[in-house]
C-alpha positions as CSV (number, residue, x, y, z in Angstrom):
1,X,9.4,-47.4,-31.6
2,X,6.6,-44.8,-31.9
3,X,3.2,-45.8,-33.1
4,X,0.6,-43.7,-34.8
5,X,-2.8,-43.2,-33.1
6,X,-4.4,-45.3,-35.8
7,X,-2.3,-48.3,-34.9
8,X,-3.2,-48.1,-31.2
9,X,-6.9,-48.2,-31.8
10,X,-7.5,-44.6,-30.6
11,X,-8.0,-43.0,-33.9
12,X,-10.9,-40.7,-33.0
13,X,-10.3,-37.2,-34.1
14,X,-9.2,-34.8,-31.3
15,X,-11.8,-32.1,-30.4
16,X,-10.5,-28.8,-29.1
17,X,-12.7,-26.2,-27.5
18,X,-12.9,-23.0,-29.5
19,X,-11.7,-20.0,-27.5
20,X,-13.9,-17.0,-27.7
21,X,-12.1,-13.9,-29.1
22,X,-14.9,-11.4,-28.3
23,X,-14.3,-9.1,-25.4
24,X,-15.9,-9.9,-22.1
25,X,-18.2,-7.4,-20.4
26,X,-17.2,-6.1,-17.0
27,X,-20.0,-5.7,-14.5
28,X,-20.3,-2.3,-12.9
29,X,-21.5,-2.2,-9.4
30,X,-22.8,0.9,-7.7
31,X,-22.7,1.8,-4.1
32,X,-20.3,2.4,-1.4
33,X,-16.8,0.7,-1.4
34,X,-18.0,-1.8,1.2
35,X,-20.9,-3.1,-1.0
36,X,-18.6,-3.0,-4.0
37,X,-16.1,-5.2,-2.2
38,X,-18.8,-7.6,-1.2
39,X,-20.2,-7.7,-4.7
40,X,-16.9,-8.5,-6.4
41,X,-15.5,-10.6,-3.6
42,X,-12.5,-8.3,-3.1
43,X,-10.6,-7.5,0.0
44,X,-10.7,-4.0,1.5
45,X,-8.0,-2.7,3.8
46,X,-8.3,-0.1,6.5
47,X,-6.2,3.0,6.0
48,X,-3.6,3.7,8.6
49,X,-4.5,6.6,10.9
50,X,-2.6,9.8,10.1
51,X,0.3,10.7,12.4
52,X,-0.8,12.7,15.3
53,X,0.4,16.2,14.9
54,X,1.2,18.5,17.8
55,X,1.8,22.2,17.2
56,X,5.5,22.7,18.0
57,X,6.5,25.7,20.1
58,X,9.3,28.1,19.0
59,X,11.6,26.3,21.6
60,X,10.8,22.9,19.9
61,X,11.6,24.3,16.5
62,X,14.9,25.8,17.6
63,X,15.9,22.6,19.3
64,X,14.9,20.6,16.3
65,X,16.9,22.8,14.0
66,X,20.0,22.4,16.2
67,X,19.5,18.6,16.3
68,X,19.0,18.4,12.6
69,X,22.2,20.4,11.9
70,X,24.1,18.2,14.3
71,X,22.8,15.1,12.5
72,X,23.9,16.5,9.1
73,X,27.4,17.3,10.4
74,X,27.8,14.0,12.3
75,X,26.4,12.1,9.2
76,X,23.7,10.5,11.4
77,X,20.5,10.2,9.3
78,X,18.5,9.1,12.3
79,X,19.4,12.1,14.3
80,X,18.6,14.3,11.4
81,X,15.2,12.7,10.9
82,X,14.4,13.1,14.6
83,X,15.1,16.8,14.2
84,X,12.8,17.0,11.2
85,X,10.0,15.1,13.0
86,X,10.3,17.3,16.1
87,X,10.2,20.4,13.8
88,X,7.1,19.2,12.1
89,X,5.3,18.2,15.3
90,X,5.1,14.5,14.5
91,X,7.8,13.3,17.0
92,X,5.2,11.6,19.3
93,X,5.8,14.1,22.1
94,X,2.6,14.4,24.0
95,X,1.0,17.8,24.0
96,X,0.4,19.1,27.5
97,X,-3.0,20.8,27.9
98,X,-4.0,22.6,31.0
99,X,-7.6,22.3,32.0
């Protein structure tokens, strides 16, 4: 059987904290992103380096176009992507320089 609060001897009124409805101010910090991250306690991530781009020769471009067409015909997306990368010069093939 349920009892009322008065019957249990704990009849003090309940007090609830009032919740503020006014908007909170956001602090603006000035400075470089590093100091801003330290001031706000945030985490900054390093950007990934851009893909190294080598200037493809005409021969590379022709080979890449053939490889890309073969990948399209054979329905092999990996081969097609390799042709595209070779054509753009981002395939990772080291550029040979003569000194």
